[in-house]
N, C-alpha and C positions, 0 to 999 in steps of 0.2 A: 647609459655609460660613455656611448659615442660622442653625445653632445659635450660632456664635461671634457673628453680629450681634444675635441675642436676648440672650446673655449680656452682651455690651457695652452693649446697650440697658438692661438690668436694672441692672446695677452703675451705669452713668451716672446713671439716673433717681433711684435709691437715694442715690448720693452727692449729687446736686442738692438732693433734698428733705430729707435730713438737714441740710445746709448751710442752706438756706432756712429750716428749721425753728428750727435754733439762731440764726441772725440775727433772725428775728422774735421769738423768746421774749426773747434779750439786749436787743436794741434797741428793740423795740416794747412787748413786755409789762412788761418792767422798766424801760422808758423813759416815753414820753409816754403809754403805755395803761395805765400803774400804776393808775389809778382804777379799772380793771375787773379787772385781774389781783390786785390787792391781796386780794380777797376769797378767792383760792385758798391763800393763805398764812395766814389767820386761820380760827379754828374758826367754824363757821356753824350755824345751825339752818335747818331746812327741807330741801328736796330739791335746789334749785336755789341758784347763787351768781352774782354778776356776772359772774364769768369765763367762766361758760357762754356768755355772748354771743359769745365769740371762734369758738365753732363756727359760728355763724350768719354772722359776719362773714368767714371764711375759706371757707364753703360758698358764699356768695353769687355771687363769680366763677364757681366751677366749675356752678353752677346756670344763670348767666346764659349761658354759653358753650354 
């Protein structure tokens, strides 16, 4: 029974995270957050782009928790 709970937990977490990532990409990154994400769709020089700030933004709540 424990394996069934683990599988259900894994599939549920995977489905939620995929849905969350899709929502954030469509409505935040291509919406009001376009000013940061736009750099991801354009050629750039250098090692970093403004879009890289999303890693910091999304990691901050996890670090805080």
